[in-house]
C-alpha positions as CSV (number, residue, x, y, z in Angstrom):
1,X,103.1,72.6,47.3
2,X,101.6,75.9,48.1
3,X,99.5,75.9,51.2
4,X,97.7,78.3,53.4
5,X,97.8,78.0,57.2
6,X,95.1,79.8,59.2
7,X,93.1,79.4,62.4
8,X,90.1,77.1,61.8
9,X,86.6,78.2,62.5
10,X,83.6,76.4,63.8
11,X,82.5,75.9,60.2
12,X,85.6,73.7,59.6
13,X,84.6,71.1,62.3
14,X,83.3,68.5,59.9
15,X,86.2,68.8,57.5
16,X,88.8,68.7,60.2
17,X,87.1,65.7,61.8
18,X,87.3,63.9,58.4
19,X,91.1,64.6,58.2
20,X,91.5,63.5,61.8
21,X,89.7,60.2,61.1
22,X,91.9,59.6,58.1
23,X,95.2,60.5,59.8
24,X,95.0,59.3,63.5
25,X,95.1,55.6,62.7
26,X,98.5,56.2,60.9
27,X,100.0,57.4,64.1
28,X,98.9,54.5,66.2
29,X,101.2,51.5,67.0
30,X,100.6,48.3,65.1
31,X,99.0,46.5,68.0
32,X,96.2,49.2,68.4
33,X,92.9,47.5,67.6
34,X,90.5,48.9,65.0
35,X,87.8,49.0,67.7
36,X,90.0,51.1,70.1
37,X,91.1,53.5,67.3
38,X,87.4,53.9,66.2
39,X,86.3,54.6,69.8
40,X,89.0,57.2,70.1
41,X,88.0,58.9,66.9
42,X,84.4,58.9,67.9
43,X,85.1,60.2,71.5
44,X,87.9,62.7,70.8
45,X,88.1,63.5,67.0
46,X,84.4,63.9,66.0
47,X,83.0,67.0,64.4
48,X,81.1,67.7,67.7
49,X,84.4,67.5,69.7
50,X,86.1,69.8,67.2
51,X,83.3,72.3,67.6
52,X,84.0,72.2,71.3
53,X,87.8,72.6,70.7
54,X,87.2,75.6,68.4
55,X,85.2,77.4,71.1
56,X,87.7,76.7,73.9
57,X,89.7,79.9,74.6
58,X,92.8,77.8,75.6
59,X,92.9,75.9,72.3
60,X,93.9,77.0,68.8
61,X,93.1,74.8,65.8
62,X,95.1,75.6,62.7
63,X,94.1,74.3,59.3
64,X,96.3,73.8,56.3
65,X,94.6,74.1,53.0
66,X,95.8,73.3,49.5
67,X,93.6,74.2,46.5
68,X,90.7,75.0,48.9
69,X,90.8,71.6,50.7
70,X,92.0,70.9,54.2
71,X,95.1,68.7,54.0
72,X,96.2,68.9,57.6
73,X,95.6,70.4,61.0
74,X,97.2,71.1,64.3
75,X,95.7,71.8,67.8
76,X,97.6,73.9,70.3
77,X,96.7,74.1,74.0
78,X,97.9,77.1,76.0
79,X,99.0,76.8,79.6
80,X,100.5,74.4,82.0
81,X,100.3,70.7,81.4
82,X,97.2,69.3,83.2
83,X,99.2,66.3,84.6
84,X,101.7,67.3,87.4
85,X,104.2,64.6,86.2
86,X,104.2,66.2,82.8
87,X,104.7,69.6,84.4
88,X,107.9,68.3,85.9
89,X,109.2,67.0,82.5
90,X,108.3,70.2,80.6
91,X,110.8,72.8,81.8
92,X,110.3,75.7,79.4
93,X,107.7,78.3,80.6
94,X,105.4,79.6,79.5
95,X,104.6,76.7,77.2
96,X,102.1,75.4,74.7
97,X,101.2,71.8,73.9
98,X,101.0,70.6,70.4
99,X,98.2,68.3,71.1
100,X,97.7,67.2,67.4
101,X,99.6,67.7,64.2
102,X,98.5,65.6,61.3
103,X,98.8,65.8,57.5
104,X,96.9,63.6,55.0
105,X,99.0,60.9,53.5
106,X,98.9,62.4,50.0
107,X,100.7,65.5,51.4
108,X,103.4,63.6,53.3
109,X,106.9,64.6,52.1
110,X,105.7,67.8,50.4
111,X,106.7,70.3,53.1
112,X,103.2,70.8,54.5
113,X,104.1,69.5,57.9
114,X,107.2,71.6,58.1
115,X,105.3,74.7,57.0
116,X,102.7,73.9,59.8
117,X,105.5,73.5,62.4
118,X,107.0,76.9,61.3
119,X,103.6,78.5,61.7
120,X,103.2,76.9,65.2
121,X,106.6,78.2,66.3
122,X,105.8,81.7,65.0
123,X,102.4,81.7,66.8
124,X,104.0,80.5,70.1
125,X,106.8,83.1,69.9
126,X,104.2,85.8,69.2
127,X,102.2,84.6,72.3
128,X,105.4,85.0,74.4
129,X,105.9,81.2,74.9
130,X,109.4,80.0,75.8
131,X,108.7,76.5,74.6
132,X,106.5,73.9,73.0
133,X,105.9,70.3,74.0
134,X,104.1,67.2,72.7
135,X,103.7,63.5,73.1
136,X,104.5,61.1,70.3
137,X,104.1,57.3,70.3
138,X,107.3,55.5,71.1
139,X,106.8,53.3,68.0
140,X,106.1,56.2,65.6
141,X,109.7,56.6,64.4
142,X,108.8,58.8,61.4
143,X,107.1,61.4,63.7
144,X,109.9,61.3,66.2
145,X,112.4,62.0,63.4
146,X,110.3,64.9,62.1
147,X,110.1,66.4,65.6
148,X,113.8,66.0,66.2
149,X,114.5,67.7,62.8
150,X,112.5,70.6,64.1
151,X,114.4,70.9,67.4
152,X,112.4,68.8,69.8
153,X,114.2,66.6,72.4
154,X,112.9,63.8,74.5
155,X,112.3,64.8,78.1
156,X,110.3,61.9,79.5
157,X,107.5,59.4,78.9
158,X,103.8,59.2,79.5
159,X,101.0,56.8,78.9
160,X,98.2,57.7,76.4
161,X,94.8,56.0,76.3
162,X,93.3,54.9,73.0
163,X,90.0,53.0,73.7
164,X,90.8,50.2,76.2
165,X,94.5,50.2,75.6
166,X,97.3,52.3,77.1
167,X,100.1,53.3,74.7
168,X,103.5,54.7,75.6
169,X,104.6,58.1,74.3
170,X,107.8,60.1,74.5
171,X,107.3,63.6,75.8
172,X,109.3,66.1,73.7
173,X,109.9,69.8,74.0
174,X,111.7,72.6,72.2
175,X,112.5,76.2,72.8
176,X,110.7,78.8,70.7
């Protein structure tokens, strides 16, 4: 599958929010309630929130397009982890967080996610980063295997709120 990976613009907010709403539930553990997932999507993944993310100088949103449609996106956050405990786990400096990396189900297994990861690593290297880090749900084995395949190793754990529930993530990092 031939794709293009480019920085998203404010005009992409609605389309990226649609992709986020379709993909985020797939990454949630089975016990996550529909209400909590819907609340998270409304609070964190709405078009309005993506408009904010796209104007934040510390964030980069990349879009992956195929035949003119957005089939995935990633959000990178530059700088130190905001939580001091995460800062202790993440040892490579300077660093960037991969806050989000999602691909629509119809593009799973096509190389889209790998192409996006390659683009993320290239961008981080060009920015002078020594490493990348992310959180992945402990029950999301598919995502963990993907990240391990791309050089990430587990360095700790964190909790992650979705609606009224706390979920448990592995914190992973890799050198750039």
